C-alpha positions, 0 to 999 in steps of 0.5 A, a space after each residue: 676640336 679643331 684640326 690643323 687644316 682649320 676644319 672642326 672634328 666631331 667630339 669622340 662619342 665613345 670617349 670614356 667608354 671601353 671599346 666592345 671588341 669581339 672578345 667581349 661578345 662571348 657568352 653574354 647572351 647565354 648568361 643574360 648579362 648586359 655588360 656595363 661599358 661606360 667608365 663614367 657610369 661605373 665611376 658614379 656607381 662606385 662613388 654612390 657606394 661610398 666605399 674607401 680604403 677601409 672597405 672589402 667589396 665584392 663585385 658579382 658577375 664582374 664580366 670584363 671588369 668595368 666596375 672592378 677597375 673602378 672599385 680597385 682604385 678606391 677600395 682596400 680589397 676587391 673580390 671579383 666573382 665571375 662564373 664564365 671561365 672566359 671572363 674569369 681568365 681575362 679578369 685574372 690577366 687584367 688584374 694580375 698586377 693589382 694586389 688588392 683584387 682577387 678573382 674568383 671563378 664561381 657561380 654567384 649563387 654558390 660562391 663563399 662570401 667573406 665572414 667579415 663585413 663587406 659591401 656588394 657593388 655589382 651589375 648582375 643579370 636582370 633574370 637572376 635578381 631574385 635568386 641573388 637577393 635571396 642569396 645575399 639577404 635571406 640571413 640578416 645575421 651575416 654580411 653584407 652590410 650594404 648592397 648596391 645592385 644594378 637592376 631593372 628600375 621597376 624592381 628597385 622602385 618596388 622594393 623602395 616604396 612603403 606600400 603597397 607591400 608584397 610577400 617578396 618585399 616583406 621578405 627582406 624589408 624588416 632587416 634592410 632599408 631599400 632605396 632606388 638610387 641613380 637611373 642608368 641610361 641604356 647606352 651605358 650597357 652592351 647589349 642595350 637592355 630593353 627595360 630601364 635600369 637603376 641602382 638599387 641600394 639595400 642597407 642593413 637596418 640598425 636596429 632591425 624592425 624584427 629580430 633576425 631569429 624570428 624571421 621565419 615566424 614573421 614570414 609565416 604571419 605575412 604569408 598567412 595574410 597574403 595567401 589566406 581567405 579574404 581580401 581584408 586585414 580583418 579577415 585574413 588575420 582572424 586565425 591569429 588575432 581575436 576581433 578585440 585584438 585586431 580592433 586595438 591593433 588597427 587603432 594603435 597602428 592607424 590602419 583600417 581592418 578593411 584594407 587589403 594586406 598589401 596596404 600595410 607598411 613594413 613598420 605596421 607589419 612589424 608592430 603586428 608581429 611584436 604584438 603576436 609574440 608578446 600577447 598571442 598564445 603560441 597555439 594561434 601562431 602561424 606556421 613558421 615555414 622555411 623556404 623550399 628549394 623552389 622558393 630559393 630559386 625564385 
């Protein structure tokens, strides 16, 4: 840019970014939040979600409203959930003239979500990722239909890979298809995160690999495998399947019985489960344990 005196000025490095004043520093440390401050990145996240005028969107941990503002411009309705009363008040002030934005002062883990289909688009505290995923995805018979969360890059990659699997990834992958989308630069946040960030997508499968009514029984099977005695599929699944059944399953699903349980894909686990439900006597089924309060908290 050229000034009137003929000299050139440096381009504004903060252009397109919201200034970080003293009023925006409050409480982020206590809540472990890395606030999104770059409008361009916020617009990219919203564009990636593909939401439009026919969509209801929920923004969790809305903070100063960077994502909320961009969502309000394209979505039919936006619900901004914020736990901190300071930020909730400012959200109400900033969106008082927006008829399509509803601000809810509530804890994300306790807030009541809409019963109608909706999409989640949110930048959540990294430390709360597991608890929030449990809150959103544990019951695949209810909305949301799709989830777009800013999380640690390693978390997004872990859920998106086919194998190795873990108990945590198998908790949701039969009902949701995970992918790791755009990587986000550290300077798009305040304070800058010490780990790489990424947009993780969880879209509901249609049809699911396992019927939702069987989710606790499915988790019982994979829990038996990951927590049982032995380090191979052929040994840890022996309480449920006979040796003949295991050999047949391994051949039909193209895996070795010597592999550790983590090296089976979610589709292979779903096939094992389907075989169990159809052909294995219920007396040999693993216990369909429901999650404890401690497991819910992650």
